[in-house]
N, C-alpha and C positions, 0 to 999 in steps of 0.2 A: 262798271258798266253805266251806271248813276252817272258817275262823272265826265263820262265821255259824252252822253247825251246831255248833260247841262252845259258843257263847254260848245258842242255843236250851235245850240240853241242861243247862247249868247254872242255867239258870232255872226248868227243871223241876225239878232238884234242891231248888233252894232253896224251892219253893214245897211241896215234899213234906215238906223238913224244918219248915218251918212250919206245913204241917198237924199235922205228926206233934205238934210240941210244943203247936199248938194245942188237939189233941185231949185232951192231958193237961193241960193248963191252962184252957183257954176253955171256954166255955159252948157248948151246941150253936148256939145262933144263931151265932154267931162260928165255927162250923167251917162253917156254911150258907154263911157269906158268903166263906169262904175257899175253898171248894170251888166256889162260882159264879168267883171272880177265876181258881181254876187252869184251871176250862172255859177260860174266857177267854183265860187265856195259852197253854194248850195250842193255841187256834184262831189265836192270833196267831202262834204259833210257826211254825205248820202254814204261814201265810200266807207268811211272812218265807221258811220255808226253801221255798215255792215260786216264790217272786221270784228268790229266789238261784238256783235252780236255772236259771230261766230266762236271767236275766242271764249265769249261766257259761257257758250255750248260745249266746247270742247273741255273748257276747264270744269264745268258740272258734270261731264262724263267720266274725266280724270278721279273726282273726289269721290263719285258715285262705285268705281272701281276700286278705289284703294280703301273706301269703306268696307267695301266686302271683301277683300284680301283683308284687313287687320282684322273682319269679324270670322273670317276662317281660319287665321291663326290661332284667333282667343277661343274659339271651340277645339282646335286642335292641342291647345296647350293643357286645355279645362280636361280633355279628355283622357292625355298622359298623367295629369295628377291624378284625377282620379281612380285610374287605373291602378299606380302606386299605392296610393292609398288604400284602395279596396286590397292589394297585395300585402301590403304591410299588417292590415285589419287579419287576412287571412292566418298570416304567419302566428300573429297574435293569439289568435283565437287555438292555433294548433298548439303554440307553447303550454296556453292557459290549460288545454286537454290533456298534454302530457302532466304537469303541475298536478292537476286534482287527481288523474291517476295516481302520480307518487304518493299524495298525500293520504290516498286512500290507502296505498299498500304499508304507509308507514303507521295508519292509525291502526291498520291488521296487527303490524308487529309490537306495537306498544301494547294493543290489546294483550297479544299472547306473552307478551313479558311480566304486563300485569299480574297474569294469570299464574304464571311462573315464579315469579316475586311472593305471591300469596301462598303458593305451596311450599316455596323454602323457609318463608318465615313461620309456617307450621312447623316442618322440620327441625327449625333453628330452636323454637320454643319446645319443642318434644326433647331435643338434645338436651337445651341447660337444663330442662327438669331432670333428665337422668343424671346430667352431672353433678348436680346440686344433690341428687339422692346419692351418688358416690362418693362425693364430697363429705356429704354427714357420715356416711359410713367408714371413711377413710378416718376423718376426726375421733371417731367411736373406737376404732381400732388403734389410732396413736394414741388416744386417752388410755385406753387399756392396757397396749405394749408400755406405755411412761409407767403406768401403776406398777405394773411387772419390775419394768428395769428398777424403778427406785426401790421397791422389794429387796430385788437381787443384790443391787449395788450398796445397799445400809443409805443411802445420800437424796436427798430431794434434786429436783430440777433444779432450781437457784443455786444447789450448794455443787452439783457438776458445771453447769456454766462458770460459776466464779471458778472453780477449779482447773476448767480449759482456759479462761482468760490469764489465771495465773502461769499456767504453763506456755502460753503465748507471749506475756509480757519479758517471763525469764530467758525464752530463746531468743526475744528480740534484742532483750539487753545483751544478750552472749553475741549476738552478732555485730552489737553495736561497737560492743568494745574488742571483737574482734579487727572491725573496720577502722575503728579508733587507733587501736595499736599498729595496723598496718601502713593508715596514714601516717602516724607518728615519726615511722622507720623508714618512710621514702621522704617525709619532711629532713629528718636528720642527714639521708644522703644528699640530698638538694639543698644544704642547707650552706656550705660553704660558698659555692657557686649563686645562690641568691643573694647571700648577705653582700657577696661582691658587687651584685649589680645593684642592691639598693644603696650602698656607699656610694657606688660611682654617680647614680640618681642624684644623690644626693648631694657629692663635689659640684655636680652640673647645676644644681637650681640654687645654691649657696656660695658659689664662689663670687661671681660678682658681689654681691650683698656683702660677704666677707671683706673685700679687697676696699669696696667704699668704705663700709663703716672702720676696718682698723688698719689699713695700711694707708692713710692720708691723714695729713694735718693742716689745718686752715690759719694763717696766718693774717691778723689782722693789719690792715695800714692806716695810716691817718687819713691819706684821701687818695686817689686813681694818680694823680701826678707821680706818685712814687713810683707807680708803674714802668714808667719810662726808664728812672734814675736805676731800678734793678737790672731791666733788659740791657741796658749799656748802649752805646755807640755799636753799630752794627753788631748787637747781642754779646757782648764781649763779658759783660758783667754777670750775665745769667749761666754764660757757660765756664766760668768761673767757680763760679759757685755750687754748680752741678759736678765739676771735677773736683772740686775741693771737700763737696760733702759725700759724693757718692749718691745723690737722689736726683730725683726729677722735679724741677721747679714748673710747676703749671699757672700760666698768666692768661685769664680768660676775661671773659666779659662779667664776671663776679664784681660788684661792685664793693669795691676797698678791700678786698682779699686776695690773699695767694695761696693756693693748696701746693703742699709738699706731699711727694707721693715716695713710696719705699716701702719694700719687705721689713727692714732692720731697723727695729724700734728706735736702736741706739743713734743709728745715722738719722731718723726722722728729728729727734730732738736736739742732737748739734746741729742740725739743720736749722732747726727752728728758732734755737737761741742766737744762733750767727746769725740769722736775719733781722732779728729782732733788736740785736744790738746794732747794726750795719744801719737800721732804718731809725734808729734814734740817735746814734751819731751823725749820720746825714754823710758821711764820706764813703760813696759806694765806688770803688774802682777794683781791678782785681789783684793788686799787692794789698790792699787793705782786707779784701775780702779773705785771701791766704792767713794773712796775720789772726784775723777775728776766729777765722775757722782752726785754728791750730788752738789758740788759746781756749775755747769752749771746748776741744776735744780735751785737754788735761786735765779742766775741771769736771767733765761728765766720768773721765775713767776715774779721780779723785770720788767723786760720788757714787762710783759704782763700787768703788772699793769698800768706801763707807759702810756703804748699804750692806754687802756681805759680812762686813766684821758686825754690825750692828745686829743683823740678824742672829750669828751666830753666838754673840754677846747676850741677847736675851733670851735665847734658849740653853744658854748653860754650857755649851758645845765647844770642844777643842781638838787641835788635830786634824784641822780640813785642810786642804793641800791649795795653795795660793789662788792656782787654775779655778777651780771650784770654787772659792771663795768669790773670784770676781764673775762669774757665771750667777750667783748668786743674787749679787748686785746689779747685774743686766736685767734681773727680774723686775727689777722697779720700775721700766719701761715697757714692760710686754703684759697685755691685758688679754682677758677672755671673758666673751660675753659682757663687756665694760667691767670687769672685776680685776683689780691690780692682782699679777700672781706674783708679786714680791710677797704682799699682804698676805694673800691666800694660803702660800707657802708657811708663814708664821701661822696662821690659825690652824693649817694642818697637822703641823708639827707641836703645838700647845695640846690640841685634843687627843692626839695619839699619846703624849706622853701621861694624860690625864688618864686615858683607857687604859693604859699601860699600869699604872699607879694602881687603878680598881683591880687589875688581874694578877698584881704580883710579878709582871714581870721588869725587864729593865728598860727604865725612863729615858735615861740618855741614848740608846740606841732608838727608841720608838720616836723620841724628837725627831733625832738626826733623819730616818727614813722620811717622819712627814716633813720635814723643811726640802728635802733633795729630792720628792718625789716628781716635783714638776720642774726640773733643773732642765730637762731635753729641751722645753717650750723656747730656753734662750738661743738655742741654734737649732731649731727645728727647721727654720728658712733655709738654713746653709746646705742644711743634708738631709737626703731621702729617708722617710720611714716614719715611724711614730714617734711621739715625743719620749713615748715611756722608754720605746726600745734604743731611742739614741740618750737618752739621761744614762739607762743603767751601764751601757757600751761606755760612754765617757767617766764615771764613777770608778766601773770597773780598771779602766786604765790609769786612773789617779791612786790606786790603793783602797778603796772601799772596800769593806768585808762582805763575804757575798750574802750574809743576811742584807746588808742594805740595799747590796745592788739588785736583786730577789724581789724586795719589796718595791723596789723603785717598777722594776719592768713588768710588774704582775698587776698594779694598781687600775691597769683598766682591764685585767684579764687575759693579756697578749701571751704570756707565761704562766706557768701553775704558779700556784703560792703555796711556798714550802714553810712558812712559818706563820705564827699568831699575829706576829707584828706586820706580814704583810696583809693580814685581813685586815687589821687596824688602821693601814693605811687608806684602805679600800672606801672603810666607813668613814673615818673623819674627812675624805677627799668629798664624799659624797654631803655629807652634815655643812662643811663648808660653801659649798657651791650652794646647795637648797636654801642656804640661809634666807630669809626674806630680805630683799633690797641689794643681795650680794651682788646679783649678776643681774643683765637688762638684756631684753631682745631688739632687735626691730619690730615698733608698735604694728607695721601691716602686717610683719610676718607672724607675729602672736596672735592677731586677730585670726587672720588667716588659718593658723592652727585649730583656733578653738571653732571656727565657721566651718572645716573640714571633718572635722571630730564629730559633730552635730549632724551632718549632712550625711555621713557614713554611717551613724547612727538610725536616723530615721529612714533610709532607704531599705531596712528589712519590715517584712510583714509583720504586722500584730503592734506594731512600736507607735506608740501613740505621743507622747511627749519625750525630748531628752534635754539635758541640761549639763554644758562642759562647766565643773567647776575646779577648785584650788587650782585656779593658775591654768588648768589644763590637765592637769595630773591626774582626775579623775572624771569619769562620764556616768551621771545616773540615768538609766533608761525607765519609763515607763510604760508596762504593756498592756494590753486589752487582755482582760483574765478572759474573755471569751472566746478570744484566738490563739493564747498562748497557754499553753500550760504549763505545770511547777518543772516538769523534765525538761518542755520544749524552751524553758526560760535558762537554764541549766544551759543548753547548747546553744544557745541567742548570747548569751555573754561570751562564748568562747568563740563565735564566729564573729561577732563585733571585734575582739579584741584581736582575731588574725587579718581582720581587713584593715586595722588601723595600723598592723605593723608592716603590712605589705605596701600600702599607699603612702603613708606618712613619715616623715623624719622628725624626731623630738629627744629633747635630753630626759635621760632617765629611764620613768615608766609612766603608764596610764591603767588607774583603774577603772575596768568595765564593771558596772553592778547595774544590774536588772532587777526592777522591781514589779511586782505582781500584786494584786491586793483583790481580795474577793470582798465586798459587802453586801449583806443581806438584812432587809428593815421589813417590819411589816407593822399593823394600827391594831390597838388592843381595842376593840369598840365595846 
């Protein structure tokens, strides 16, 4: 409104100025026109001023109505909020009254419970006093009855207790012996089945190691260039060597070496010597290969025959079939656990002869049985069965006496021993094999067996320490005397031995020694 008035005033001032200016410079006509326009402007200004006043009054009324409406809305909202707060407060007061009533009831219940507990405590105390009195009376009666019983039985209470303990121990021992007898009978019934299973497991575990260790021979080469010459054009040389010797020739990435693989030790020896001569000669072709192999085979057969004759001559024997002599000579190229079987057979023959002389038996027969006891190993790769039974059957076909045949077949207890000489062969075989340095094992297998023996021993309760000694032939177990008694130590040694038998494969036998020590100390002051 104020802005409109200021505009109108400005307009009037402008018109006045214009009139004044026009008065001075314009003509009368122009002054008349200007006056007319000024009059029109005043009328327009008045009209605008009236409209502005009307609009201002209308806006003022509208603002007043809007303010009253907002005031009414705020009053209505305030009243609604006040009602809600009042309603919530009433509900809260009602809940508090209920809670107070519940608390009062609970307090009354607690008071009643406290009174009941006081009453119960008095009753318990009374009952406890009564029980103590009855216990005292019972102890008096027990002491009186014990004194009368001791008088009637003629022994003290400690003696009676010891007598009962002795009876219980005797009964427990009887039950244990019955159980052990039952278990032993059951074990005998299952012995053959379990033995076959253990043998099968042993064969499975050690077959690969046996083949790798005893059925291959490595031939060194001066250089890797020789490998190509051994193979020959399109492999004709290597095929010729394998066909002539009956072995498998392995040429791989191994530097400066060729591997010969065959179960027959004589064939491996022939192939090894033939290959070494061909490499030294430098002429390697199928014709030369057949010539060298034939020549080496003749020389090996001569060596085999001479070895058989030498063994018989050293032991002072005679009357042995030529085929048997050849088999004895073949043992020169056979090994067991790294021990040469030809030398082992000679040792067994000498040991049998010495023990037979001490016992007053036939020394010649004892030496003969000892020399021939492992003859089956010269042919066990060609025939099925145990080398002891194979050797016994071979000797029987070639005219050896029943005593010698039985001694050879029984030296591993695979048939009943029918003579003292058979037992001498068993003992001499064990002595020669157990001689320090006679045999060797794969180092990893040997260490693994020692670790397994100690692991099995430590798995039992009460075992403090254990040591595998005597190259794995004995294990000494130290037990905690507070956990293992003397009787339990005996049972522990048996359990450890059974567990070793079930889980391990080993030559000979293992002695399990359980050591229990009790130490008592005191100071003199």
